[in-house]
N, C-alpha and C positions, 0 to 999 in steps of 0.2 A: 527751226523745224523740231518738232520730238517724234517720239515712237513711243509706242507701245507693245508688248510683248504676248500674245495671243497664242495658247498650246491650243490643237485640234484635233480629235482621232475620228477616223474614217473607219466602216464597214472593212472588211479583207475584200479585194478585189472591185470595190466600188469604184467606179470613175467618178470624180467629182468637180465640180465646175467651182472656179476660182472665186467668183462674188458669190456664191451659197456658203464657202467656207466661211469669207469674210463675214457673212450677215451672222452665221453662227455662231462665231469664236465672239464677236464683240454682244457686248449690252445693247437689248432692242433699241434703234432709234438712233446709236453713234454711226455715223458719217464720218469716214478718216476722208483728208484730201488724198490719200494714195495708199497702198498696201502692197508689200511681198509677201506674197503668198509659198511657206517652201513647205514641198512632200517630201520626208526625212527617210533617206534611203533605209532605214533600219527600222522596222517595224509598220504601226501602222498609225504611227502620229504625224503632226506637221508641226508647223509653227506661222501664226499672222505676224506679221510687224506691220501694225497700224501707223502710218505718218499724220499727222497732226501740225497745222501752222502754229499754233499757239497751244501752248499747255493747259490751259484751261478748256479745252475743247476735247481732251483725253478724257477718256468715263474716268469717271472718280472709281477710287478701290481700287485702281493698276497704278503700276509704277511708270510714272513718263521719265524717259531718257532725252534729253537735250543733245542736238548735233556739236560735238565736242570738235568732229574733223572729217574730211573728207579725202580721198587721193581717187584719183583718174586714173585709170591703167591704160596700157597702149590701146585696148579694145574699146574704150569707151564710146558711146554713140550706138555699140553692138547691143544688140539682143540678149542679156545674161538665160544662160539654160539651168543653170546650179549655183549656189550659193552655200556658203561655209558662217554658222550664227556662231559667234562666241562671247559666252559671258565670262567675265573678268572682274575679280573684288568683288565675290558674294560676300565678303565680311564687311565693304563698305569704308575701309581705313582711307583715309583720306592720303596720306604719303603714298600709300599703292594707288592708287589713283594716279597721282600725279606722276609717279616713276613709268607708270602703264604709258600715260599721254606723252611723257617725252622719249618714251622707247620707241614707242611706236612713230613720232612725226623725225624724229632724230637718227635713228637706226633702223626699223621694218619699212618705213615707206622708200627711204633710196633703194635697199635691197629690192623690195617686189614691184616697184612703179614699173617695169619694162618685162614683168613676166606675160607670154604671149599668151593673149586671150583672158585678161584681168579688165575686166570692164571697170568696176569701180569698189573702194571700199569705204563705207560710212561708219562712223565711231560718234558712238552714244555715250552721254554719262550723266548717271542721275545726282539728285540731288543729296542724296545720300553716298554717294560718290561709287556708284556700282557702274560697271562699263559694259557696255554690250555694242558689238561689232558685227556688221552685216559686211560680207566679203560675197563679188557677184563675180561670176565669171563666164566664159564660150562653154567651156568642158572641165569635167573631173580633174582632169589632167593640169588642168590649170592651179586648182587649190592645192594639190600635191606638191607642185613645182614650190607656192608661196611656203607654205609650211616648211619644205625643207629647206628654202632661203632662210626662212626666220630663223631655224635651228641652228643653223653655220655661221649665222651674224656675230661675232665676237660683239661684247659688252662696251660700250662708250666710257672712256674715261669717266669715272666717277658716278656710273652707276653700282646698285648696289643688288646685288643676285638677289638679298632675301629681300627685298621690296619688289618684286619681279616673281611671284609664286606661280606665271601660268594660267592656263583658263580651268576655271570650276567645269567649264561644261563646253560640248561642241557637237554641233549638228551640223550634219552632209546633208544636202537633199537637192532633189530637182527642183525650179524655178516654176510656178503653175499662175503667176500673174507677179510683174513689177512693173507698176504704177505709180513711177518717182517723181513728183512734182516737180518743176524745171527751176524752182529756185534750190533745191538741194542738188539738181545734176549741173545747174552751171557754175 
């Protein structure tokens, strides 16, 4: 499974149909296999995370992120209402990407997997070693608790803080649509 990330802007105060947002954010004729539409809490912007079964299906000229990891939370199967989108390793450093993936699997996942309201976390990595994370939960407090636990979790033996510079960008928002294909959920 692959993801492409597409920003959108909505007129102030406008009600937005998630399907219209997906159509407008993608190049004409592009039909993703699924999509997560997130309306950012701050401002009049949002993000469409388009999901594709094959990298070749992704619109040309966009960065495609391959699914690298998935964590099902204690609320798996419930409808996610809020998402936290996190961009990591904007420089594309392979060592930073490897360190982030190890830290995610071995340190962060065990620390957050039992957070009340956590539906799932999808971790994507591009061919140029950039990482994009979609965390979905049933409430805003879920994301606050996840962030608190990540910050309180000590580094693992051998982890190098210099290779863990933190997020380049984080967006928190309300999920307007979460249509995740079955092979990603299972």
